[in-house]
Backbone as XML, in Angstrom:
<?xml version="1.0"?>
<chain id="A" units="angstrom">
  <residue number="1" name="MET">
    <atom name="N" x="39.781" y="14.512" z="14.795"/>
    <atom name="CA" x="40.043" y="13.178" z="14.335"/>
    <atom name="C" x="39.417" y="13.750" z="12.484"/>
  </residue>
  <residue number="2" name="THR">
    <atom name="N" x="40.381" y="13.316" z="11.887"/>
    <atom name="CA" x="40.356" y="13.094" z="10.195"/>
    <atom name="C" x="39.060" y="11.938" z="9.967"/>
  </residue>
  <residue number="3" name="SER">
    <atom name="N" x="38.604" y="12.647" z="8.844"/>
    <atom name="CA" x="37.269" y="12.042" z="8.408"/>
    <atom name="C" x="37.888" y="11.838" z="6.876"/>
  </residue>
  <residue number="4" name="ILE">
    <atom name="N" x="38.031" y="10.768" z="6.647"/>
    <atom name="CA" x="38.267" y="10.474" z="4.598"/>
    <atom name="C" x="37.083" y="9.610" z="4.526"/>
  </residue>
  <residue number="5" name="LYS">
    <atom name="N" x="36.480" y="10.208" z="3.063"/>
    <atom name="CA" x="35.096" y="10.256" z="2.908"/>
    <atom name="C" x="35.354" y="9.284" z="1.648"/>
  </residue>
  <residue number="6" name="THR">
    <atom name="N" x="36.155" y="9.757" z="0.643"/>
    <atom name="CA" x="36.594" y="8.564" z="-0.135"/>
    <atom name="C" x="37.748" y="8.279" z="-0.152"/>
  </residue>
  <residue number="7" name="ILE">
    <atom name="N" x="37.331" y="6.938" z="-0.046"/>
    <atom name="CA" x="39.565" y="6.053" z="-0.015"/>
    <atom name="C" x="39.524" y="5.642" z="-1.221"/>
  </residue>
  <residue number="8" name="ASP">
    <atom name="N" x="39.541" y="5.824" z="-1.871"/>
    <atom name="CA" x="40.308" y="5.283" z="-3.405"/>
    <atom name="C" x="41.309" y="5.427" z="-3.415"/>
  </residue>
  <residue number="9" name="LYS">
    <atom name="N" x="41.881" y="6.462" z="-2.777"/>
    <atom name="CA" x="43.026" y="7.084" z="-3.314"/>
    <atom name="C" x="44.142" y="7.262" z="-2.097"/>
  </residue>
  <residue number="10" name="ILE">
    <atom name="N" x="43.458" y="6.083" z="-0.970"/>
    <atom name="CA" x="44.105" y="6.298" z="0.521"/>
    <atom name="C" x="46.026" y="6.176" z="0.233"/>
  </residue>
  <residue number="11" name="ASP">
    <atom name="N" x="47.017" y="7.164" z="0.789"/>
    <atom name="CA" x="47.853" y="7.232" z="0.710"/>
    <atom name="C" x="48.662" y="6.257" z="2.429"/>
  </residue>
  <residue number="12" name="ALA">
    <atom name="N" x="48.187" y="4.785" z="2.544"/>
    <atom name="CA" x="48.877" y="4.516" z="3.208"/>
    <atom name="C" x="50.371" y="4.619" z="4.119"/>
  </residue>
  <residue number="13" name="ARG">
    <atom name="N" x="51.400" y="4.766" z="3.176"/>
    <atom name="CA" x="52.456" y="5.139" z="3.613"/>
    <atom name="C" x="52.689" y="6.370" z="4.277"/>
  </residue>
  <residue number="14" name="GLU">
    <atom name="N" x="51.638" y="7.683" z="3.264"/>
    <atom name="CA" x="51.908" y="8.365" z="4.647"/>
    <atom name="C" x="51.081" y="8.835" z="5.682"/>
  </residue>
  <residue number="15" name="ILE">
    <atom name="N" x="49.770" y="7.921" z="6.050"/>
    <atom name="CA" x="49.148" y="7.776" z="7.207"/>
    <atom name="C" x="50.550" y="7.284" z="8.041"/>
  </residue>
  <residue number="16" name="ARG">
    <atom name="N" x="50.812" y="5.835" z="7.644"/>
    <atom name="CA" x="51.792" y="5.445" z="8.240"/>
    <atom name="C" x="52.783" y="6.377" z="9.260"/>
  </residue>
  <residue number="17" name="ARG">
    <atom name="N" x="53.596" y="6.952" z="8.412"/>
    <atom name="CA" x="54.528" y="7.942" z="8.744"/>
    <atom name="C" x="54.108" y="9.129" z="9.982"/>
  </residue>
  <residue number="18" name="LYS">
    <atom name="N" x="52.773" y="9.703" z="8.870"/>
    <atom name="CA" x="51.910" y="10.387" z="10.462"/>
    <atom name="C" x="52.196" y="10.048" z="11.662"/>
  </residue>
  <residue number="19" name="LEU">
    <atom name="N" x="51.766" y="8.690" z="11.909"/>
    <atom name="CA" x="51.360" y="8.071" z="12.812"/>
    <atom name="C" x="52.651" y="7.642" z="13.791"/>
  </residue>
  <residue number="20" name="GLY">
    <atom name="N" x="54.038" y="7.990" z="13.245"/>
    <atom name="CA" x="54.826" y="7.244" z="13.554"/>
    <atom name="C" x="55.355" y="5.757" z="13.801"/>
  </residue>
  <residue number="21" name="LEU">
    <atom name="N" x="54.540" y="4.762" z="12.589"/>
    <atom name="CA" x="54.544" y="3.566" z="12.813"/>
    <atom name="C" x="55.751" y="2.970" z="11.698"/>
  </residue>
  <residue number="22" name="ASN">
    <atom name="N" x="56.263" y="1.973" z="12.518"/>
    <atom name="CA" x="56.596" y="1.343" z="11.605"/>
    <atom name="C" x="55.988" y="0.292" z="10.772"/>
  </residue>
  <residue number="23" name="GLN">
    <atom name="N" x="56.242" y="-0.268" z="9.695"/>
    <atom name="CA" x="55.616" y="-1.373" z="8.675"/>
    <atom name="C" x="54.621" y="-2.321" z="9.713"/>
  </residue>
  <residue number="24" name="GLN">
    <atom name="N" x="55.569" y="-3.004" z="10.447"/>
    <atom name="CA" x="54.731" y="-4.313" z="11.107"/>
    <atom name="C" x="53.608" y="-3.925" z="11.807"/>
  </residue>
  <residue number="25" name="GLN">
    <atom name="N" x="54.446" y="-2.396" z="12.877"/>
    <atom name="CA" x="53.255" y="-2.015" z="13.851"/>
    <atom name="C" x="52.020" y="-1.298" z="13.072"/>
  </residue>
  <residue number="26" name="PHE">
    <atom name="N" x="51.841" y="-0.736" z="11.999"/>
    <atom name="CA" x="51.320" y="-0.465" z="11.251"/>
    <atom name="C" x="50.280" y="-1.009" z="10.917"/>
  </residue>
  <residue number="27" name="TRP">
    <atom name="N" x="50.782" y="-2.330" z="9.939"/>
    <atom name="CA" x="50.090" y="-3.198" z="9.241"/>
    <atom name="C" x="49.628" y="-4.467" z="9.977"/>
  </residue>
  <residue number="28" name="SER">
    <atom name="N" x="50.270" y="-4.510" z="11.111"/>
    <atom name="CA" x="49.888" y="-5.962" z="11.999"/>
    <atom name="C" x="48.661" y="-5.922" z="12.596"/>
  </residue>
  <residue number="29" name="GLN">
    <atom name="N" x="48.346" y="-4.232" z="13.076"/>
    <atom name="CA" x="46.767" y="-3.872" z="13.896"/>
    <atom name="C" x="45.537" y="-3.820" z="13.100"/>
  </residue>
  <residue number="30" name="LEU">
    <atom name="N" x="46.227" y="-4.843" z="11.704"/>
    <atom name="CA" x="44.846" y="-4.585" z="10.731"/>
    <atom name="C" x="45.084" y="-5.954" z="10.261"/>
  </residue>
  <residue number="31" name="GLY">
    <atom name="N" x="45.586" y="-6.865" z="10.202"/>
    <atom name="CA" x="46.057" y="-8.399" z="9.998"/>
    <atom name="C" x="46.600" y="-8.653" z="8.658"/>
  </residue>
  <residue number="32" name="VAL">
    <atom name="N" x="47.612" y="-7.802" z="8.127"/>
    <atom name="CA" x="48.221" y="-7.654" z="7.288"/>
    <atom name="C" x="50.066" y="-7.658" z="7.727"/>
  </residue>
  <residue number="33" name="THR">
    <atom name="N" x="50.178" y="-8.589" z="7.089"/>
    <atom name="CA" x="52.343" y="-8.699" z="6.649"/>
    <atom name="C" x="52.669" y="-7.598" z="6.576"/>
  </residue>
  <residue number="34" name="GLN">
    <atom name="N" x="53.487" y="-7.580" z="6.907"/>
    <atom name="CA" x="54.414" y="-6.273" z="6.776"/>
    <atom name="C" x="54.886" y="-6.240" z="5.595"/>
  </residue>
  <residue number="35" name="SER">
    <atom name="N" x="55.425" y="-7.235" z="5.189"/>
    <atom name="CA" x="55.657" y="-7.783" z="3.233"/>
    <atom name="C" x="54.403" y="-7.001" z="2.277"/>
  </residue>
  <residue number="36" name="GLY">
    <atom name="N" x="53.208" y="-7.413" z="2.910"/>
    <atom name="CA" x="52.329" y="-7.155" z="2.007"/>
    <atom name="C" x="51.941" y="-6.007" z="2.478"/>
  </residue>
  <residue number="37" name="GLY">
    <atom name="N" x="52.231" y="-5.235" z="3.359"/>
    <atom name="CA" x="51.774" y="-3.390" z="3.506"/>
    <atom name="C" x="52.958" y="-2.610" z="2.772"/>
  </residue>
  <residue number="38" name="SER">
    <atom name="N" x="53.824" y="-3.505" z="2.575"/>
    <atom name="CA" x="54.891" y="-2.855" z="1.704"/>
    <atom name="C" x="54.449" y="-3.107" z="0.395"/>
  </residue>
  <residue number="39" name="ARG">
    <atom name="N" x="53.965" y="-4.047" z="-0.046"/>
    <atom name="CA" x="53.450" y="-3.728" z="-1.456"/>
    <atom name="C" x="52.288" y="-3.211" z="-1.867"/>
  </residue>
  <residue number="40" name="TYR">
    <atom name="N" x="51.611" y="-3.146" z="-0.426"/>
    <atom name="CA" x="50.404" y="-1.829" z="-0.960"/>
    <atom name="C" x="51.095" y="-0.497" z="-0.882"/>
  </residue>
  <residue number="41" name="GLU">
    <atom name="N" x="51.957" y="-0.311" z="-0.093"/>
    <atom name="CA" x="52.847" y="1.446" z="-0.239"/>
    <atom name="C" x="53.502" y="1.144" z="-1.028"/>
  </residue>
  <residue number="42" name="SER">
    <atom name="N" x="54.034" y="0.628" z="-2.378"/>
    <atom name="CA" x="54.622" y="0.578" z="-2.823"/>
    <atom name="C" x="53.820" y="0.582" z="-4.342"/>
  </residue>
  <residue number="43" name="GLY">
    <atom name="N" x="52.315" y="0.736" z="-4.002"/>
    <atom name="CA" x="51.544" y="0.912" z="-5.560"/>
    <atom name="C" x="50.778" y="-0.066" z="-5.762"/>
  </residue>
  <residue number="44" name="ARG">
    <atom name="N" x="50.882" y="-1.461" z="-5.096"/>
    <atom name="CA" x="49.843" y="-2.359" z="-5.211"/>
    <atom name="C" x="48.914" y="-2.132" z="-5.168"/>
  </residue>
  <residue number="45" name="ASN">
    <atom name="N" x="47.694" y="-2.524" z="-5.935"/>
    <atom name="CA" x="46.192" y="-2.316" z="-5.502"/>
    <atom name="C" x="45.849" y="-2.921" z="-4.403"/>
  </residue>
  <residue number="46" name="MET">
    <atom name="N" x="45.289" y="-1.778" z="-3.430"/>
    <atom name="CA" x="44.693" y="-2.385" z="-2.367"/>
    <atom name="C" x="43.262" y="-3.099" z="-2.032"/>
  </residue>
  <residue number="47" name="PRO">
    <atom name="N" x="42.720" y="-3.718" z="-1.632"/>
    <atom name="CA" x="41.629" y="-4.785" z="-1.590"/>
    <atom name="C" x="40.769" y="-3.648" z="-1.046"/>
  </residue>
  <residue number="48" name="LYS">
    <atom name="N" x="39.296" y="-3.328" z="-1.087"/>
    <atom name="CA" x="38.682" y="-2.445" z="-0.740"/>
    <atom name="C" x="38.620" y="-3.057" z="0.760"/>
  </residue>
  <residue number="49" name="PRO">
    <atom name="N" x="38.445" y="-3.940" z="1.490"/>
    <atom name="CA" x="38.169" y="-4.324" z="2.880"/>
    <atom name="C" x="39.480" y="-3.948" z="3.535"/>
  </residue>
  <residue number="50" name="VAL">
    <atom name="N" x="40.517" y="-4.262" z="3.037"/>
    <atom name="CA" x="41.662" y="-3.575" z="3.528"/>
    <atom name="C" x="41.728" y="-2.263" z="3.636"/>
  </residue>
  <residue number="51" name="ARG">
    <atom name="N" x="41.247" y="-1.447" z="2.855"/>
    <atom name="CA" x="41.372" y="0.246" z="3.032"/>
    <atom name="C" x="40.184" y="0.282" z="4.010"/>
  </residue>
  <residue number="52" name="GLU">
    <atom name="N" x="39.326" y="-0.345" z="4.091"/>
    <atom name="CA" x="38.465" y="0.332" z="4.858"/>
    <atom name="C" x="38.814" y="0.060" z="6.300"/>
  </residue>
  <residue number="53" name="LEU">
    <atom name="N" x="39.371" y="-1.200" z="6.437"/>
    <atom name="CA" x="39.979" y="-1.748" z="8.061"/>
    <atom name="C" x="41.074" y="-0.458" z="8.044"/>
  </residue>
  <residue number="54" name="LEU">
    <atom name="N" x="41.767" y="-0.084" z="7.127"/>
    <atom name="CA" x="43.019" y="0.932" z="7.340"/>
    <atom name="C" x="42.358" y="2.404" z="7.494"/>
  </residue>
  <residue number="55" name="ARG">
    <atom name="N" x="41.068" y="2.784" z="6.868"/>
    <atom name="CA" x="40.417" y="3.966" z="7.725"/>
    <atom name="C" x="39.774" y="3.912" z="8.806"/>
  </residue>
  <residue number="56" name="LEU">
    <atom name="N" x="39.569" y="2.464" z="9.344"/>
    <atom name="CA" x="38.742" y="2.953" z="10.747"/>
    <atom name="C" x="39.829" y="2.351" z="12.000"/>
  </residue>
  <residue number="57" name="VAL">
    <atom name="N" x="40.612" y="1.921" z="11.522"/>
    <atom name="CA" x="42.210" y="2.030" z="12.519"/>
    <atom name="C" x="42.423" y="2.876" z="12.665"/>
  </residue>
  <residue number="58" name="HIS">
    <atom name="N" x="43.308" y="3.377" z="11.781"/>
    <atom name="CA" x="44.498" y="4.637" z="11.397"/>
    <atom name="C" x="44.108" y="6.044" z="11.492"/>
  </residue>
  <residue number="59" name="VAL">
    <atom name="N" x="42.435" y="5.765" z="10.518"/>
    <atom name="CA" x="42.233" y="7.414" z="10.531"/>
    <atom name="C" x="41.314" y="7.536" z="11.680"/>
  </residue>
  <residue number="60" name="GLU">
    <atom name="N" x="40.017" y="6.691" z="11.838"/>
    <atom name="CA" x="39.249" y="7.187" z="12.416"/>
    <atom name="C" x="39.314" y="6.382" z="13.728"/>
  </residue>
  <residue number="61" name="GLN">
    <atom name="N" x="40.716" y="6.044" z="14.073"/>
    <atom name="CA" x="41.410" y="5.103" z="15.248"/>
    <atom name="C" x="40.034" y="4.531" z="16.296"/>
  </residue>
  <residue number="62" name="ILE">
    <atom name="N" x="39.531" y="3.245" z="15.600"/>
    <atom name="CA" x="38.826" y="2.799" z="16.313"/>
    <atom name="C" x="39.442" y="1.052" z="16.589"/>
  </residue>
  <residue number="63" name="ASP">
    <atom name="N" x="38.861" y="0.919" z="18.043"/>
    <atom name="CA" x="39.979" y="-0.266" z="17.954"/>
    <atom name="C" x="39.119" y="-1.381" z="17.522"/>
  </residue>
  <residue number="64" name="ILE">
    <atom name="N" x="39.266" y="-2.083" z="16.597"/>
    <atom name="CA" x="38.934" y="-3.092" z="16.216"/>
    <atom name="C" x="38.146" y="-4.187" z="17.011"/>
  </residue>
  <residue number="65" name="LYS">
    <atom name="N" x="39.249" y="-4.613" z="17.902"/>
    <atom name="CA" x="38.936" y="-5.909" z="18.812"/>
    <atom name="C" x="38.093" y="-5.818" z="19.755"/>
  </residue>
  <residue number="66" name="ASN">
    <atom name="N" x="37.516" y="-4.575" z="19.925"/>
    <atom name="CA" x="36.630" y="-4.090" z="20.501"/>
    <atom name="C" x="35.396" y="-4.288" z="20.054"/>
  </residue>
  <residue number="67" name="VAL">
    <atom name="N" x="35.103" y="-4.142" z="18.899"/>
    <atom name="CA" x="34.192" y="-4.601" z="17.809"/>
    <atom name="C" x="33.569" y="-5.372" z="17.841"/>
  </residue>
  <residue number="68" name="LYS">
    <atom name="N" x="31.837" y="-5.617" z="17.988"/>
    <atom name="CA" x="31.406" y="-7.526" z="18.225"/>
    <atom name="C" x="30.236" y="-7.199" z="17.567"/>
  </residue>
  <residue number="69" name="ARG">
    <atom name="N" x="30.001" y="-8.185" z="17.220"/>
    <atom name="CA" x="28.865" y="-8.369" z="15.707"/>
    <atom name="C" x="27.475" y="-8.111" z="16.428"/>
  </residue>
  <residue number="70" name="GLU">
    <atom name="N" x="27.350" y="-8.239" z="17.546"/>
    <atom name="CA" x="26.267" y="-7.790" z="18.118"/>
    <atom name="C" x="25.704" y="-6.556" z="18.462"/>
  </residue>
  <residue number="71" name="ASP">
    <atom name="N" x="27.241" y="-5.592" z="18.504"/>
    <atom name="CA" x="27.310" y="-4.055" z="18.371"/>
    <atom name="C" x="26.657" y="-3.946" z="17.310"/>
  </residue>
  <residue number="72" name="MET">
    <atom name="N" x="27.277" y="-4.039" z="16.358"/>
    <atom name="CA" x="26.704" y="-3.833" z="14.932"/>
    <atom name="C" x="25.050" y="-4.389" z="14.711"/>
  </residue>
  <residue number="73" name="GLU">
    <atom name="N" x="24.554" y="-5.442" z="15.146"/>
    <atom name="CA" x="23.538" y="-5.836" z="14.939"/>
    <atom name="C" x="22.333" y="-4.214" z="15.850"/>
  </residue>
  <residue number="74" name="VAL">
    <atom name="N" x="23.034" y="-4.355" z="16.870"/>
    <atom name="CA" x="22.075" y="-3.188" z="17.767"/>
    <atom name="C" x="21.985" y="-1.811" z="17.096"/>
  </residue>
  <residue number="75" name="ILE">
    <atom name="N" x="23.003" y="-1.731" z="16.515"/>
    <atom name="CA" x="23.595" y="-0.262" z="15.843"/>
    <atom name="C" x="22.084" y="-0.248" z="14.735"/>
  </residue>
  <residue number="76" name="GLU">
    <atom name="N" x="22.804" y="-1.363" z="14.036"/>
    <atom name="CA" x="21.470" y="-1.874" z="12.521"/>
    <atom name="C" x="20.004" y="-1.505" z="12.877"/>
  </residue>
  <residue number="77" name="TYR">
    <atom name="N" x="19.885" y="-2.223" z="13.924"/>
    <atom name="CA" x="18.198" y="-2.348" z="14.170"/>
    <atom name="C" x="17.672" y="-0.687" z="14.797"/>
  </residue>
  <residue number="78" name="LEU">
    <atom name="N" x="18.830" y="-0.324" z="15.795"/>
    <atom name="CA" x="18.189" y="0.736" z="16.218"/>
    <atom name="C" x="17.862" y="2.041" z="15.050"/>
  </residue>
  <residue number="79" name="LYS">
    <atom name="N" x="18.848" y="1.724" z="14.224"/>
    <atom name="CA" x="18.794" y="2.734" z="12.841"/>
    <atom name="C" x="17.832" y="2.376" z="12.141"/>
  </residue>
  <residue number="80" name="SER">
    <atom name="N" x="16.927" y="1.312" z="12.184"/>
    <atom name="CA" x="15.832" y="1.016" z="11.113"/>
    <atom name="C" x="14.818" y="1.040" z="12.021"/>
  </residue>
  <residue number="81" name="GLN">
    <atom name="N" x="14.815" y="0.902" z="13.394"/>
    <atom name="CA" x="13.294" y="1.154" z="13.913"/>
    <atom name="C" x="13.252" y="2.539" z="15.050"/>
  </residue>
  <residue number="82" name="ASP">
    <atom name="N" x="13.852" y="3.508" z="15.196"/>
    <atom name="CA" x="14.281" y="4.539" z="15.668"/>
    <atom name="C" x="15.263" y="5.546" z="15.123"/>
  </residue>
  <residue number="83" name="LEU">
    <atom name="N" x="15.027" y="5.946" z="14.023"/>
    <atom name="CA" x="16.202" y="6.945" z="13.540"/>
    <atom name="C" x="16.485" y="7.725" z="14.603"/>
  </residue>
  <residue number="84" name="GLU">
    <atom name="N" x="15.927" y="8.503" z="14.612"/>
    <atom name="CA" x="15.936" y="9.610" z="15.795"/>
    <atom name="C" x="16.310" y="9.466" z="16.817"/>
  </residue>
  <residue number="85" name="MET">
    <atom name="N" x="16.034" y="8.316" z="17.614"/>
    <atom name="CA" x="17.296" y="7.907" z="18.843"/>
    <atom name="C" x="18.357" y="8.015" z="18.535"/>
  </residue>
  <residue number="86" name="PHE">
    <atom name="N" x="18.894" y="7.304" z="17.349"/>
    <atom name="CA" x="20.023" y="6.659" z="16.730"/>
    <atom name="C" x="20.700" y="8.228" z="16.519"/>
  </residue>
  <residue number="87" name="LYS">
    <atom name="N" x="20.120" y="9.003" z="16.158"/>
    <atom name="CA" x="20.948" y="10.240" z="15.734"/>
    <atom name="C" x="21.498" y="10.881" z="17.126"/>
  </residue>
  <residue number="88" name="THR">
    <atom name="N" x="20.220" y="10.757" z="17.616"/>
    <atom name="CA" x="20.299" y="12.068" z="18.988"/>
    <atom name="C" x="21.568" y="11.108" z="20.080"/>
  </residue>
  <residue number="89" name="LEU">
    <atom name="N" x="21.533" y="9.797" z="19.894"/>
    <atom name="CA" x="22.930" y="9.033" z="20.157"/>
    <atom name="C" x="24.015" y="9.031" z="20.052"/>
  </residue>
  <residue number="90" name="LYS">
    <atom name="N" x="24.220" y="9.006" z="18.602"/>
    <atom name="CA" x="25.335" y="9.506" z="17.962"/>
    <atom name="C" x="25.947" y="11.033" z="18.493"/>
  </residue>
  <residue number="91" name="LYS">
    <atom name="N" x="25.021" y="11.697" z="18.105"/>
    <atom name="CA" x="25.241" y="13.410" z="18.725"/>
    <atom name="C" x="26.030" y="13.332" z="19.932"/>
  </residue>
  <residue number="92" name="ALA">
    <atom name="N" x="25.241" y="12.365" z="21.140"/>
    <atom name="CA" x="25.300" y="12.661" z="22.469"/>
    <atom name="C" x="27.065" y="12.236" z="22.513"/>
  </residue>
  <residue number="93" name="ALA">
    <atom name="N" x="26.972" y="10.957" z="21.666"/>
    <atom name="CA" x="28.743" y="10.126" z="21.560"/>
    <atom name="C" x="29.446" y="11.079" z="21.536"/>
  </residue>
  <residue number="94" name="ARG">
    <atom name="N" x="29.496" y="11.362" z="20.359"/>
    <atom name="CA" x="30.017" y="12.679" z="19.663"/>
    <atom name="C" x="30.653" y="13.736" z="20.748"/>
  </residue>
  <residue number="95" name="ALA">
    <atom name="N" x="29.756" y="14.091" z="20.963"/>
    <atom name="CA" x="30.063" y="15.469" z="22.108"/>
    <atom name="C" x="31.038" y="14.379" z="23.394"/>
  </residue>
  <residue number="96" name="HIS">
    <atom name="N" x="30.566" y="13.578" z="23.752"/>
    <atom name="CA" x="31.417" y="12.767" z="25.291"/>
    <atom name="C" x="32.780" y="12.543" z="24.656"/>
  </residue>
  <residue number="97" name="ALA">
    <atom name="N" x="32.843" y="11.918" z="23.524"/>
    <atom name="CA" x="34.269" y="11.930" z="23.216"/>
    <atom name="C" x="35.259" y="13.015" z="22.673"/>
  </residue>
  <residue number="98" name="ARG">
    <atom name="N" x="34.360" y="14.281" z="22.249"/>
    <atom name="CA" x="35.391" y="15.744" z="22.698"/>
    <atom name="C" x="36.020" y="15.601" z="23.871"/>
  </residue>
  <residue number="99" name="LYS">
    <atom name="N" x="34.768" y="15.909" z="24.674"/>
    <atom name="CA" x="35.108" y="16.088" z="26.196"/>
    <atom name="C" x="36.195" y="15.336" z="26.855"/>
  </residue>
  <residue number="100" name="ALA">
    <atom name="N" x="36.261" y="14.201" z="26.263"/>
    <atom name="CA" x="37.178" y="13.485" z="26.880"/>
    <atom name="C" x="38.348" y="13.497" z="26.254"/>
  </residue>
  <residue number="101" name="SER">
    <atom name="N" x="38.342" y="13.970" z="25.092"/>
    <atom name="CA" x="40.126" y="14.542" z="24.468"/>
    <atom name="C" x="40.382" y="15.594" z="24.861"/>
  </residue>
  <residue number="102" name="ALA">
    <atom name="N" x="39.843" y="16.795" z="25.620"/>
    <atom name="CA" x="39.907" y="17.709" z="25.525"/>
    <atom name="C" x="40.667" y="17.991" z="26.773"/>
  </residue>
</chain>
């Protein structure tokens, strides 16, 4: 899994082509129309929320349909109340994901 730290100059067209998706398939997963996505690929300024969604869905490969507000609340609570437990769980989850993909 590739991680992008700075997404100011994200190349959506390149990511889409590497994934082998057409514009409709690629952009619909973000809630963006094909024509809107085409404009972004042609150089139109992409708003930060769209860039972040692109990174989450197509780079980090997170199925955003499964992310719930309550999940984010639990994560934020755990980070603020027990940072060491959060780090331990995060490390264990990454190890589990690596095993599952191997």
